[in-house]
N, C-alpha and C positions, 0 to 999 in steps of 0.2 A: 504494500500500500504506500503510495506516494504522499508524504506529509508536507504541507506548505505553510510556513508562517509568514503572514502578510507583513508589509512594511508600513512605515509611517505615512500619514495622509499628505497629499500634495507633493510627494517626493519626485514625481515625474512631470510636474507642471513646468511650463516653459520658464517661468521666473526662477523656480527652485533649482532647476538644472544649471542655469547660467550663474546663479548666485553661488552655487557650490564650486564653480570653476570648471564645470564639465561642459561638453559640447552638445549642441543640438545638430544632428546630422541631416543635411538637406541635399537637394539636387542643384547643381550649378545651372543658372538660367542661360549661360552662354554655351556650354558644351554638353550639358546633361549629365556630367560626371559627378563624382563624390565631392561634396563641399560641406562645410560646417560653420555653425555660428558659435561665437564665443564672446565672453565678456572679459575685457582686459583694460586696466587703468581707467576705469569709469566709462569706457566706450564699448559698444557692442558692434562687432563686425562679422561679416561672412567672408570666407576665403575658399577658393576651389583648389583641390590638391592636384588637379590635372592640367587645367589651362591657366591657373594662377590668377584668374579674375577675382576681384574682391571689392567690397564696399564697406563703408563705416557709417554707423548711425551716430551722428555727432550728438553731444550732450545738448539738452534744451536749456535755454537761458531766458530769464526775464529781466526787464530793465525798469528801474524806478528812479524818478527825479526826487531828490530830497533836499530840504533846506528850510530856512526861516523866511517867511514872507517879509518883504521890505516895507509893506504898508501896515498890516495887522500884527506883524511880529510873531505869528503863530507858526509852529513847526508843521510841515506837510510832507507827505510821501505820496507821490502820484505815479501809478504804473504807466509806462510809456509803451505803446504798441505800434506806433508809427515807425516803420523800418527806415524811413528817411532820417529820423532823429537819432537812432541807436548808435551810429558810428561816431557821434560827437561826444566829447567829455562834458560839455555844458549845453544846456537846452533851455528854450523859453517855455515856461509853464504857467498856466493860470492857477492862481491860488484857489484851492477848493473851499476855503473859508470865506474870503472876501471878494474873489474874482479879479484881484490885481495881477498884472503880468510880472513874472519874476524870471530871473536867470538862475538856474539850479544845476547842481552837479548830478550827472547821470551815473547810477550804480548798476553794475551787472552782477547777476547771481545765478548760479546753476540751479536749475529746478530739479529737485529730487523726484524720481519716478515713483519710488516706493514699491511698485509692482508693474508687471507687464500683463497685457491681455493674454488670454489663453489661445491655444492653437484652434483654428477654425477651418473646417473642410480640408484638413491635411496640409495646411499652409501655416508658416510661422506668422506671428502678429506684427513683426517689425518690418521685414523685407518682403513678405508675401511669397516666400520661396516654398516649393513643394518639399515635403519631408522625404528623406531618402528611403526610409522603411515605410512604404505605403502600398497597399493592395486593396482588393475588394472581396467581400464575401456576400453572395446573393444580392449584389447591387449596393451594398453598404460598405463604407470605408473601414479599414482596419489599419492602424498605423502605430509607430513607436517613435519617440523623440530621438533615440539613439540605440546602440546595440545592447546596452545594459537594460534599457526599458523593454526591448524586444525579448531578451532572455527572461525578464520578470514575467511578462505576459505568457510566455510559453510554459513556464513553471506553474503559473497560476491556473491556466486552463487545463493542463494535463494532470494536476494534483487530484488525488482521491479524497484527501482530508485537508481542509483549509482552517487555519486557526488565526485569531486576531493578533496583531502586533502587540507584544508584551502582555498578551492575555487580557487586555483591557477593552471595555466597551466604548471605544472611541472610533472616529473615522479612520479608515486605512487607505492605502494607495489604491486599493481595488474599488473604492466607492465611486471613482470617476470612470471606471471601465463601462462602456455601453452594455446594456442588458443583453443585446443579441450576441455579444461575445461570451457572456457568462452562461447563457442558456445551455442546458445539458444536451438538447437536441442538435446544437451547432458545434458541440465540442470537437468532434472528429474533423469537421470541415475547417474550423478555426485553427486547430493544431496543424493541419496540413498547410494552410496558408502561411502561418507564422514560421513553420519549418522551412518552407520554400523561400521566404524572405531571408531567413538566417543563412541559407546555403547559396542563394543566387546573388547576394550582394557582397561587396568588398570584404 
């Protein structure tokens, strides 16, 4: 009897994988070969291991003009969204308290993402690249973010006995697996598709 102990919740979410310093494996949009997404030095990038194409998702910034109003002498902070103004260290801003025109210093700050959206329709949420481990079963998608996730799915589906992570009644990694993959009637077909992905790819 195959016994399987489940893993912690959200372990294979897009954000969690990148946060741990692991890679999300995708297909290169240029050559269709093996590529990967990784997070390094605060930036997220994808890179192809075959044609060496790559792209970087630059950090997001917000700009705010800050200072004391020359008329009402109150402190103000005004978000600046006009891209024509953002390259300049000093900008003309209307005081939000009295409406007077002021010259203020522009401050640039990196916006913390906090999280990334989840994978939708077999594509990553930042670059829209198709996952490398992607196939279909009876018209429905079955995918894995990387080889480690693929191995997890295969072990989960083929197990005879599944136990919760740490024996506790909390959410586990399997709670995000679609029902059609978990169903006993699809077990053989799902195992076959996952095994094919495991052997047919890199």
